[in-house]
C-alpha positions in Angstrom: -58.8 -54.8 98.1 -57.7 -56.5 94.9 -60.3 -54.5 92.9 -58.9 -51.3 94.5 -55.3 -52.2 93.6 -56.3 -53.0 90.0 -58.0 -49.6 89.7 -54.9 -47.9 91.0 -52.6 -49.7 88.5 -54.9 -48.8 85.6 -55.0 -45.2 86.6 -51.2 -45.0 86.8 -50.9 -46.7 83.4 -53.3 -44.3 81.8 -51.4 -41.3 83.3 -48.1 -42.5 81.9 -49.6 -43.1 78.5 -51.2 -39.6 78.4 -47.8 -38.1 79.5 -45.9 -39.8 76.7 -48.5 -38.8 74.1 -48.3 -35.2 75.3 -44.5 -35.2 75.2 -44.5 -36.7 71.7 -46.9 -34.1 70.5 -44.7 -31.3 71.8 -41.6 -32.9 70.2 -43.4 -33.2 66.9 -44.5 -29.5 67.0 -41.0 -28.2 67.9 -38.8 -30.8 66.2 -36.5 -30.4 63.2 -39.2 -31.8 60.8 -41.4 -28.7 61.7 -38.6 -26.4 60.5 -37.4 -25.4 57.1 -36.5 -28.2 54.6 -34.7 -27.5 51.4 -35.3 -29.5 48.2 -33.5 -29.2 44.9 -34.6 -30.6 41.6 -32.6 -31.9 39.8 -29.7 -32.6 42.1 -27.5 -33.0 39.0 -27.7 -30.6 36.1 -26.3 -32.2 32.9 -25.9 -29.6 30.2 -24.7 -32.1 27.6 -22.4 -30.9 24.8 -21.9 -27.1 24.9 -20.0 -24.6 22.8 -16.3 -23.9 23.6 -17.0 -20.1 23.2 -20.4 -19.1 24.6 -21.5 -19.7 28.2 -24.1 -22.3 28.8 -27.1 -21.8 31.1 -29.4 -24.0 33.1 -31.8 -23.8 36.0 -32.4 -25.8 39.2 -35.5 -25.3 41.2 -35.2 -24.9 45.0 -38.2 -25.4 47.2 -39.0 -25.1 50.9 -40.9 -28.3 51.7 -40.8 -27.6 55.4 -43.1 -25.8 57.8 -41.0 -22.7 58.6 -39.4 -20.0 56.5 -36.2 -21.1 54.6 -33.3 -18.7 54.4 -30.7 -19.5 51.7 -27.6 -17.8 53.0 -25.2 -18.2 50.1 -24.3 -20.3 47.0 -20.7 -21.3 46.8 -19.1 -22.7 43.7 -16.2 -25.2 43.4 -14.8 -23.2 40.4 -15.0 -19.7 39.0 -16.2 -21.3 35.8 -19.5 -22.1 37.4 -21.8 -19.2 38.6 -25.1 -19.6 40.5 -27.6 -16.8 40.9 -30.8 -16.9 43.1 -34.0 -15.2 42.2 -35.0 -15.2 45.9 -33.2 -16.1 49.1 -36.1 -16.3 51.6 -38.8 -18.9 50.9 -42.0 -19.4 52.9 -43.3 -23.0 53.4 -44.2 -24.5 50.0 -42.6 -21.6 48.0 -40.0 -22.2 45.3 -37.4 -20.2 43.5 -35.0 -20.7 40.5 -31.2 -21.1 40.8 -29.8 -19.9 37.5 -26.5 -21.6 36.6 -24.0 -20.4 34.1 -21.0 -22.5 32.9 -18.1 -20.5 31.4 -16.1 -22.7 29.0 -13.3 -20.2 28.7 -12.4 -21.0 32.3 -12.5 -24.8 31.8 -9.1 -26.1 30.6 -10.4 -29.4 29.3 -13.1 -31.1 27.3 -15.3 -32.4 30.2 -16.6 -30.6 33.3 -17.9 -31.9 36.6 -18.4 -29.0 39.0 -20.4 -28.5 42.1 -22.4 -25.8 43.9 -22.8 -25.7 47.7 -26.1 -24.2 48.9 -25.9 -22.9 52.5 -29.3 -22.5 54.3 -31.0 -22.7 57.7 -32.3 -26.2 57.1 -31.3 -27.8 60.4 -31.0 -31.3 58.9 -29.2 -30.3 55.6 -27.5 -27.0 56.1 -25.2 -27.5 53.1 -26.8 -29.0 50.0 -24.4 -30.1 47.2 -25.6 -30.1 43.6 -23.5 -31.1 40.5 -23.1 -29.5 37.1 -21.9 -31.7 34.2 -21.0 -30.8 30.6 -19.0 -31.9 27.6 -17.2 -29.0 25.9 -16.9 -28.9 22.2 -13.2 -29.9 21.6 -10.8 -27.7 19.7 -8.7 -30.8 19.1 -8.5 -34.5 20.0 -5.8 -36.9 20.9 -6.2 -40.5 19.7 -5.6 -42.6 21.7 -5.7 -40.7 25.0 -3.0 -43.0 26.4 0.0 -45.1 25.3 0.1 -48.7 26.3 3.4 -50.5 25.5 2.0 -53.8 26.8 4.6 -56.4 27.8 8.1 -55.5 26.6 11.1 -57.8 27.1 13.9 -56.0 28.9 16.6 -54.8 26.5 14.3 -54.6 23.5 12.7 -51.2 23.8 9.5 -50.2 22.1 7.8 -47.3 20.3 4.1 -46.2 20.2 2.4 -43.3 18.4 -0.7 -41.2 19.0 -2.3 -38.6 16.8 -3.3 -35.0 17.6 -6.0 -33.8 15.3 -7.3 -30.3 14.8 -11.2 -30.1 15.1 -11.9 -26.4 15.3 -11.4 -23.8 12.7 -8.5 -22.2 14.6 -5.1 -23.4 13.3 -3.5 -25.9 15.7 0.1 -26.3 16.5 1.7 -28.8 18.9 4.6 -27.0 20.4 6.1 -29.5 22.9 5.6 -32.7 24.9 6.5 -32.3 28.5 7.0 -34.8 31.4 6.7 -34.0 35.1 10.0 -34.2 37.0 11.2 -37.7 37.7 8.4 -39.3 35.7 9.1 -41.6 32.7 12.9 -41.2 32.7 13.2 -44.0 30.2 10.7 -42.7 27.7 11.5 -40.0 25.1 9.0 -38.1 23.0 9.1 -36.6 19.5 6.6 -34.6 17.5 6.2 -34.6 13.7 3.6 -32.8 11.5 1.9 -35.3 9.2 1.8 -34.6 5.5 -1.4 -32.8 4.4 -2.6 -35.7 2.2 -2.8 -37.9 5.4 -5.1 -35.5 7.3 -8.5 -36.9 8.1 -10.2 -33.6 7.3 -8.8 -31.2 4.6 -7.4 -28.1 6.1 -7.2 -29.4 9.6 -3.7 -30.3 10.7 -2.6 -33.5 12.4 0.6 -34.3 14.4 2.2 -37.6 15.3 3.6 -37.9 18.9 5.9 -40.8 19.2 7.0 -42.3 22.5 10.2 -44.3 22.5 11.0 -46.7 25.4 14.7 -47.1 26.0 16.2 -50.6 25.9 17.9 -49.7 29.2 14.6 -49.4 31.1 14.6 -51.6 34.2 12.3 -54.5 34.6 9.0 -53.7 36.3 5.7 -51.8 35.7 5.7 -48.6 33.7 3.1 -46.0 34.6 3.4 -42.2 34.3 1.9 -39.1 32.7 2.9 -36.5 30.1 1.4 -33.4 28.6 0.9 -32.5 24.9 1.4 -28.7 24.7 -0.4 -26.7 22.0 -1.2 -23.1 21.0 -4.9 -23.6 21.9 -5.8 -20.7 24.2 -8.5 -22.5 26.2 -6.8 -25.9 26.5 -3.0 -25.2 26.1 -2.0 -28.7 27.3 -3.7 -32.0 27.7 -2.6 -34.9 30.0 -2.0 -38.4 28.6 -0.7 -41.5 30.2 2.0 -44.2 29.5 1.8 -47.7 30.9 3.3 -51.0 30.2 5.3 -53.9 31.8 9.0 -54.5 31.2 9.7 -58.1 31.8 13.1 -59.2 33.1 12.9 -62.6 31.4 10.5 -65.0 29.8 9.8 -66.5 33.2 7.2 -63.9 34.0 5.3 -64.6 30.8 5.3 -68.3 31.5 4.1 -67.7 35.1 1.3 -65.5 33.8 0.3 -68.1 31.2 0.3 -70.9 33.8 -1.7 -68.8 36.3 -4.3 -68.0 33.6 -4.5 -71.6 32.5 -4.9 -73.1 36.0 -7.2 -70.2 37.0 -9.5 -70.9 34.1 -9.5 -74.6 34.9 -10.3 -73.9 38.6 -13.2 -71.7 37.6 -14.7 -74.5 35.5 
């Protein structure tokens, strides 16, 4: 009797095991991993430094590493300055195609670009694949430094700071204005002066001084805001800069910071 019961239990166990194996095999054959799988190389296309006039081109390879046909439905760009064109939209398993990417600097109003392309496909696990396109655009001019830092300013004293706008391209540059967003930096005034030619870094390439003046009437507290240098450059007509600083109400804050730094450094030792 015991031998009979043992035989029955073994038979039941073998039946359950065989059923699980069969179900697992069916799931493997019909599961998502048996469908189309999209792969992009590279995921980030870095074009490096490009001309500010001519469009730059690069290529990303798209491959179907799955076991069913891959359909690339569309390629959507984050910006009209970035255009992606497919050689082929339907890929059999193991097949690859090229995605040609064109970056149009005339539509990029700055000196750096980080754009993206969304690739929509029938990949069940990754229906929308994002790839990035990076570039540095040859600048027509530069602003040095890019931001103004007044540092710590005692209330009632005011302060001034200056940055330079330098022409780098062959096209003549003119700084036409400095503008602030509404309700930003109400206690900071800006002025623009063309530097004498004998002070220019490169002969024939103009330079301007932009001076920021902090009013003595500015209230105590942190100072942080943005402003725009406006030029006649067609591609980059204005460039954003920042102003920051700290207006102290009295010498007490400086003493507090000094003591905090002193005891903080001792505690770390």
